N, C-alpha and C positions, 0 to 999 in steps of 0.2 A: 330773572333771578328772584325778584320779589314774589312772583307767582309760585316758584318752587318752594320758597320759605313758607308762604301761606298754606300751600297744599301739604307740606311736610308737617306743619303744626296740626292741621286737621287730621292727617293720617295718624299722628302720634296719639292724639286724643281719642280717635276712633279705635285704634288698636288697644289702647289702655282699657276703654270701655268693653271691648270684645273680650279681653282677657279676664276682666272682672266678671262678666256674665258667664263665660265658660267655666271659670272656677266655681261659681255659684251653681251652675247647672250640673257640674260633676260632683257636687256635694262637698267640696273642699271647705275648710273653715273660712268663714266670711272675712274678706279683706275689705277694710273700709279705706277708700281713697282719701287723700288729704282734701280738705274743703277750702274753697276760696271764700265763699260766704256761707251763711247758714243753709241756703238752699241750692248752692251750686258747687259741685266738686271740680277739682282740677281737670280731670279727663273731659268732662262735659264742657268746661270753660275753654279748654284747648280746641276741642272740636268746633264749638260755636265761633270762637275767635278766628280760627283758620278759615272756616267757610265764609264768615262775614268779610274778612280781609280779602279773600279771593274774589268775592262778588264786587267789592269796592274797586279792587284793581282791574277787574274786567270792565266795569263801567268807565273808569278813568282811561283805560287803554282804548276802549271804543271811541271815546270823545277825542282823544289825541289822534287816533287813526283817521277819524272823520275830518279833522282839521288838516292833517297831512294830505289826505286824498283830495280835498278841495283845492289846496295849494297846487298840487301836482296837476289837477285838471285845468286850473286856470293857466298855469305855465304851458301846458300842452296845447290848449286852445289858442293861446297867444302865438306859439310857434307855428301851429298849423295854419292859422289865419295869415301870418306873415309869409309863410312858404306858398300858400295858395294865391295870395295877392301877387307874389313874385312870378309864379307859374302862369297865372292868367295874363299878366303883363307880357311875359316872354312868348307864350304860345298863342294868345288870342289877340291882344290889343296891338302889339308891335307888328305882326303880319298884316292885320287889318289896316293899321295906319299907313304902312308901306304900300299896300294895295290902293288905298284911297289916294295917296300921293302920286302913284304911278298912273292911276286913272285921270287925275287932274292934269298931269303932264301930257298924257295922250290926248285929252280933250283940247288942251291948248294947241298942240301941234295940228290936230285935225281942223280946228277953227282957223288957224293960219293958212292951212292948205285950201280950205274952202273959200276963204276970203281972198286968196291970191297973194297974200303978203309973204315975203321971203322969211325963212326962219333965221333967227339970230345966230 
């Protein structure tokens, strides 16, 4: 919304200046725009203010978007890391641990068989 206001102010100033230049080019009687200061007319002031406001809003928006993107990246990385840890535990560590436990039980049984002790 603020961007639209800034752009509208600049467009009004530009249109006013274009109308003044067109009237002069057509040879119509000189229209003198109201002046804001001794050296600055209202149309020029509107154009400059609109452009300056739009630039400042652009810089502010860029900064806010950068902050928002950083927060979203951190949140996403945290969720990804958590899910990846969970997945590694389920798909790699748990089966490996189960296989190691099964191998240990098998070794135990084989050692009993080789030594001739009865199984419990």
